C-alpha positions in Angstrom: 67.9 69.1 -21.1 64.3 68.4 -20.6 63.7 67.9 -24.2 66.4 65.5 -24.6 65.0 63.5 -21.8 61.6 63.2 -23.4 63.4 62.3 -26.6 65.2 59.2 -24.7 62.1 58.1 -22.9 59.7 58.2 -25.9 62.0 56.6 -28.4 61.9 53.0 -26.8 58.2 53.2 -26.5 57.8 54.1 -30.1 60.1 51.3 -31.0 57.8 48.9 -28.9 54.7 50.1 -30.3 55.9 49.6 -33.9 56.7 46.0 -33.1 53.2 45.3 -31.4 51.9 46.8 -34.7 53.9 44.6 -36.9 52.9 41.5 -34.8 49.3 42.4 -35.2 49.5 42.6 -38.9 51.3 39.4 -39.1 48.2 37.8 -37.3 45.7 39.4 -39.5 43.7 36.9 -41.7 44.9 38.4 -45.0 48.5 38.0 -43.7 47.9 34.3 -42.7 46.2 33.5 -46.0 49.2 35.1 -47.9 51.7 32.9 -46.0 49.6 29.7 -46.2 51.6 26.7 -47.6 51.0 25.6 -51.1 49.5 22.3 -49.8 46.1 24.0 -49.3 45.6 23.8 -52.9 46.5 20.3 -53.1 44.1 19.6 -50.2 41.5 21.4 -52.1 42.3 19.4 -55.3 41.8 15.9 -53.5 39.2 13.5 -54.9 36.6 14.1 -52.4 34.0 12.4 -54.5 36.0 9.2 -54.6 36.5 9.4 -51.0 32.9 10.0 -50.0 32.0 7.1 -52.3 34.5 4.7 -50.7 33.0 5.5 -47.4 29.6 4.9 -48.4 30.5 1.6 -49.8 32.2 0.6 -46.7 29.3 1.7 -44.6 26.8 -0.3 -47.0 29.1 -3.4 -47.0 29.3 -3.4 -43.0 25.2 -2.8 -42.8 25.1 -5.8 -45.1 27.5 -7.9 -43.2 26.3 -7.0 -39.8 22.9 -9.0 -39.8 24.9 -12.2 -41.4 27.3 -11.6 -38.4 24.5 -11.6 -35.8 23.0 -14.8 -37.5 26.3 -16.6 -37.3 26.9 -15.5 -33.7 23.4 -16.8 -32.5 23.7 -19.9 -34.5 27.1 -20.7 -33.5 26.1 -20.1 -29.8 23.4 -22.5 -30.3 25.6 -25.1 -31.8 28.1 -24.5 -29.1 25.5 -25.3 -26.4 24.6 -28.5 -28.1 28.0 -29.6 -28.6 28.5 -28.8 -24.7 25.5 -30.9 -23.8 26.6 -33.7 -26.1 30.0 -33.8 -24.8 28.9 -33.7 -21.3 26.6 -36.9 -21.8 29.7 -38.7 -23.5 31.7 -37.9 -20.3 28.9 -39.2 -18.0 28.4 -42.2 -19.9 32.1 -43.0 -19.9 32.0 -42.4 -16.1 34.7 -39.7 -16.2 35.7 -38.3 -12.9 33.3 -35.3 -12.0 36.2 -33.0 -11.3 37.9 -33.7 -14.8 34.5 -33.5 -16.4 33.6 -30.1 -15.3 37.1 -28.8 -15.9 37.1 -30.1 -19.6 33.4 -28.6 -20.2 34.5 -25.5 -19.0 37.6 -25.2 -21.1 35.5 -26.5 -24.3 33.0 -23.7 -23.8 35.7 -21.0 -23.7 37.6 -22.2 -26.7 34.6 -22.8 -28.8 33.3 -19.2 -27.9 36.8 -17.7 -28.9 36.5 -19.3 -32.2 33.1 -18.0 -32.8 34.2 -14.5 -31.9 37.1 -14.6 -34.3 34.5 -15.9 -37.1 32.2 -13.1 -36.5 35.0 -10.5 -36.6 36.2 -12.0 -39.8 32.5 -11.6 -41.4 32.5 -8.0 -40.4 35.4 -7.3 -42.4 38.0 -6.9 -39.9 41.2 -8.7 -40.7 41.3 -11.7 -38.4 45.3 -12.1 -38.5 45.7 -8.4 -37.0 42.8 -9.2 -34.7 44.4 -12.5 -33.4 47.8 -10.7 -32.9 46.0 -7.8 -31.4 44.5 -10.5 -29.0 47.5 -12.3 -28.4 49.4 -9.0 -27.4 46.4 -8.0 -25.2 46.4 -11.4 -23.8 50.1 -11.0 -22.8 49.4 -7.6 -21.2 46.2 -8.8 -19.5 48.3 -12.0 -18.4 50.8 -10.0 -16.8 48.1 -7.9 -14.9 46.4 -10.8 -14.1 49.0 -13.1 -12.8 47.0 -14.5 -10.0 44.3 -15.6 -12.6 47.0 -17.7 -14.3 48.0 -19.0 -11.1 44.4 -20.1 -10.5 44.5 -21.9 -13.9 47.7 -23.7 -13.1 46.1 -24.4 -9.7 43.2 -26.0 -11.4 45.4 -28.2 -13.8 47.4 -29.2 -10.5 44.2 -30.2 -8.7 43.0 -32.2 -11.6 46.4 -34.1 -11.9 47.1 -34.7 -8.2 43.4 -35.2 -7.0 43.7 -33.9 -3.6 40.0 -33.7 -3.4 37.1 -34.5 -6.0 33.6 -33.6 -6.6 31.6 -34.5 -3.6 34.3 -34.7 -1.2 33.8 -32.5 2.0 36.9 -30.3 2.4 38.1 -27.6 4.7 40.5 -24.6 3.5 41.3 -21.7 5.4 38.2 -22.1 7.8 35.8 -22.7 4.8 33.9 -26.1 5.0 31.6 -27.7 2.5 31.0 -30.3 -0.2 32.9 -29.8 -3.5 30.3 -29.2 -6.1 32.5 -28.1 -9.1 36.1 -27.7 -10.0 36.2 -25.2 -12.7 39.4 -23.7 -14.6 39.9 -20.8 -12.3 38.0 -21.8 -9.0 36.3 -24.4 -7.1 32.9 -24.2 -5.6 31.8 -25.7 -2.6 28.3 -25.7 -0.6 28.0 -25.8 3.1 25.7 -27.6 5.3 23.3 -24.7 5.2 23.6 -24.6 1.4 25.8 -21.6 1.1 27.7 -21.2 -2.0 31.3 -20.5 -1.7 33.8 -19.7 -4.5 37.5 -20.6 -3.7 40.4 -19.7 -6.0 42.3 -22.8 -7.2 45.5 -21.0 -6.7 45.1 -21.2 -3.0 43.7 -24.5 -3.0 46.7 -25.9 -4.8 49.3 -24.2 -2.5 47.5 -24.1 0.9 46.4 -26.6 3.3 43.2 -28.6 2.5 41.6 -30.9 5.0 39.7 -33.6 2.9 37.4 -35.4 5.4 36.3 -37.7 2.7 39.4 -39.0 1.5 39.5 -41.8 4.3 37.0 -44.4 4.9 36.8 -44.2 8.7 37.1 -41.5 11.2 37.3 -41.3 15.0 34.6 -39.8 17.1 35.3 -38.4 20.6 32.9 -37.2 23.4 33.8 -35.7 26.8 31.6 -36.7 29.6 31.7 -35.3 33.1 30.8 -37.2 36.3 30.8 -36.2 39.9 33.6 -36.8 42.3 32.9 -40.1 44.0 31.1 -41.8 41.1 32.2 -45.2 40.2 34.4 -44.9 37.1 34.4 -48.4 36.3 30.6 -48.4 36.4 30.6 -45.4 34.0 33.0 -47.1 31.6 30.9 -50.2 31.6 27.5 -48.2 30.9 29.2 -46.0 28.1 30.7 -49.1 26.4 27.2 -50.7 26.3 25.8 -47.7 24.7 28.6 -47.8 22.2 27.9 -51.4 21.4 24.2 -50.9 21.0 24.7 -48.5 18.1 25.2 -50.5 14.9 27.0 -47.7 13.1 30.0 -47.8 15.3 32.9 -50.2 14.8 32.7 -52.1 18.1 33.0 -55.9 17.2 36.6 -57.3 17.4 36.4 -59.0 14.1 35.3 -55.7 12.4 37.7 -53.5 14.2 40.6 -56.0 13.1 39.3 -56.0 9.5 38.9 -52.1 9.3 42.3 -51.5 10.9 41.0 -49.4 13.7 41.1 -49.3 17.7 38.3 -50.7 19.6 36.0 -48.3 21.7 37.8 -46.8 24.8 36.8 -44.9 27.9 39.4 -43.2 29.9 39.7 -40.4 32.6 40.9 -37.5 30.8 40.9 -34.7 33.4 40.2 -34.0 37.1 38.8 -30.6 37.2 37.7 -28.6 40.2 34.1 -29.6 40.1 34.0 -33.1 38.0 35.8 -35.9 36.7 36.2 -35.7 32.7 36.0 -39.0 30.9 36.9 -39.1 27.2 35.1 -41.5 25.1 36.4 -42.7 21.6 35.1 -44.9 19.0 35.4 -45.4 15.1 32.6 -44.9 12.6 32.5 -45.1 8.8 33.0 -41.6 7.1 29.4 -41.3 6.1 27.8 -41.9 9.4 30.2 -39.5 11.2 27.7 -36.8 12.1 24.5 -38.8 12.6 26.4 -41.2 15.2 28.1 -38.3 16.8 24.8 -36.6 17.7 23.0 -39.8 18.5 25.6 -41.1 20.9 25.8 -37.6 22.7 22.0 -37.8 23.2 22.1 -41.4 24.5 24.8 -40.4 26.9 22.9 -37.8 28.5 19.7 -39.9 28.7 21.2 -43.3 30.1 23.9 -42.2 32.6 21.5 -40.7 35.1 19.5 -43.9 34.9 22.3 -45.8 36.4 23.0 -43.2 39.0 25.7 -41.2 37.2 24.9 -37.5 37.4 26.4 -34.8 35.7 27.8 -32.2 38.3 27.3 -28.6 38.2 30.1 -26.1 39.1 30.6 -25.9 43.1 32.1 -23.5 45.2 32.3 -24.3 49.0 32.4 -21.1 51.3 33.5 -21.2 54.9 32.3 -18.4 57.3 34.2 -17.5 60.4 32.6 -16.1 63.5 
């Protein structure tokens, strides 16, 4: 019985060992070489000398064309800069709008640089048709990825066509204020009063709210003046109107008011607060004189009103004590 049991146990083990030995023999180098496909002989019979000669020939040709391509690139870049300068002078002499001028110059530079790159690639021996096709397909992919950039380009075109602002205007967009310095293909550059340079994408400018302070010839100035309770309001009005009339920058004469289509200077009671009477002062001024006149009149009000007995009140609080 025991011997039969040993035979039953050892027989499968021996079979497995035989399978392992056959697999090892099949993976031996000799077996692999014996079973190798016939194309190894074909691989050995390839014309390696011709292939090596062709590779060397291509490398020599590339090394010969590379200096020529570099020379063409730098010469072409020099020519592009000269054409850019000449075109810029032509636009200035023809008094082309600065907004359109900067846009056209930017577009000209990008177009010429693309043509130069294609020419250099052709000199290097790369098929330009396939390169252009590759560039076009890559452009489609990049365009889909950079849809916002295309929106900015379309926004730049709309800005040049509709002209909501131009170079030199003082604008405000999304809390940003400054003078328009350049209108380029994808963005607009503005500079603030403190000479900060701000770059704003054209897409937001073409679809968002833009406040153009320079688009109108005249603007209305407004000041708030506080006088104490008990002060003579009529006297205060008379003094303030005289201060406004003495400033030549403000539009105060009736004939000038009528010709400009604005309202004459006015002083009115705006608010009765807890400690003072608030007067609102309004007058019109030409746009370039807006800030100088605003600051100058505020200083004159501070200096002249106390001379006529019109004091500026301080916040007051009455406290009653009961014994």
